[in-house]
N, C-alpha and C positions, 0 to 999 in steps of 0.2 A: 179773252185777254185778262180780265180781272180775276177770273177763276184760276188761271195759271199763276198769276202773281200771289194769290192767296195760298195756293198749294206750295209755291216756293217759300213763302213766309212760314208756313207750317213746318216744312222740312227744315228750315233754318232753326226754328224753335226746338225741334226734335234733336238736331245736332248739338245745339247749345245745352240741352238737358243731359245728353250723353256725356259731353265734355265735363259739365259741372258735377255729374255723378262720379266720374272718374277722379276728379279733383277731391271730391268729398271723401271717397274711399281711401285715397292716398293720404289725405290729411288725418283722417281718423285712425288709420293704420299706424301712421307715425306717432300719433299721440299715445296710442295703446302700447306700441313697442317701446317708446321712450319712458313710459311709466313702469313697465314690468321687466324690461331687458336692460341690465346694468350698463352695457357698452353702447347702447343707442342713446344719443343725446336727446334732451327734451327741447323741442323747438316750440317757441312761443307763437310763431306765425301760424302754426297749424290750427290753433284755436280760432283765430279770425277767419282763416280760409274756409274752415268747415262751416262756420256760422254764415259767412257771406254766400257760400255755395248753396247752403240749405235755403236761405231766403230766396235766391233766384230760382231754385228748383221748384219751390212752392208756388211762386207766382207764375212761372212759365207752365208748370203742370196744370194749374187752375185755368190758364188760358187754353190749353189743349182740351181740358174738360169742357169748357164752354163751347169750343169748336165742335166737339163730338156730341153735344147735348147730354153730357153725362155729369156735369157739375151744376149744382144748384137745382137739379131736376129730381123731384121725388116721384117715383113711379109707384104710387100707393093706390091708384085707382085701377079697376079692371079695364081690359082692352075693349070691351063691348059697350062703352058709354055712347050716349047719343052725340050726334055731330055738334049740336048746340052746346052741350056741356063741355065737350072737348075744346071747342073754340073759346069758351070762357076760361078754361084752364090754360090754354095757350096764351091768351091775352094776359092773364095774371103772370105767367112765367116770363113772357117777353117784357112786360111793363116793369116788373120787379128787377129783372136783370139790367134793363136799360137804366133804371134809376141808380142801381148799385154801380154800374159802369161809369155813369156821369160823376157820381160821388168820388170814385177812384181817380178819375181824370182830374177833376178840380182840386181835390185835396192831395192827390198824388203829386201834382205839379207844385203845390205849396210845400209839401214834404220834401220834394227834390230840391227846391230852392233853399230850404232850410239846411238840407244835408250838404249843399255846396259850400257852406261856410264852416263845416265841421270836418274834423279829421279823426281817423281811428286812433286808438291809444297806442297800439303796438307797431303797426306798419306805417302809420301816417297817411294811409289811403284816404282820399276824399270820399266822404260818406254819401255824397250825391250820387255816386256810381251805384251804391246799394239801394238808396231810396228811389232811384229812377225805376226800379222794378214795379213799384206800385202804379206809377203813371203809365208805364208801358203796358201793363196788364189791362188797365182800364181802356186804353186805346184799342188794344187787341180784342177785348171783349166786344167793344162797339162794332168793330169790323166784322167779327165772326157772327155776332147776333144779327147784324144787318144782312149778311149773306144768307144765314139760315132763314130769316123772316122772308126775304125775297123768294127764296126757293119754295118755302111753304105757301106763300101767296100764289106763286106760279102754278104749283101743283093743285092748289084749290081751284084756280080758274080753269085748269085743264080738265078737272074731274066733273065740272058742271055740264 
């Protein structure tokens, strides 16, 4: 049940990234066309839209990287390490990512609250919407790390 919810959440993140990438491409294309083609107007909102889209893409992409164990993971050691050393490296990896995730949750929430009282210069959009990406990524990292750790612990128990 939880696995299906997480898969659905991952799919939602993937769809959001696709939509945000399309918005980013449209906004940047309009910016470029407005700059170099005389009959295309220069839209000011495209600058904000591209920036806001990029921020969300970065944090959502980092979330998928954590889900797939490809973000914050340096594969610099050979594959034939001893089980003990591998367990030490896994502990360091999970501990570090849990600490970073908790920092993102705590300070991301403060950042979000600060953004709720600010508005963007051009569109007047509440910046809490943008700052919420930090908090959401921290929560998502905690969910995906816990899922990964539980799976790793289960596979370790089964291999004994």
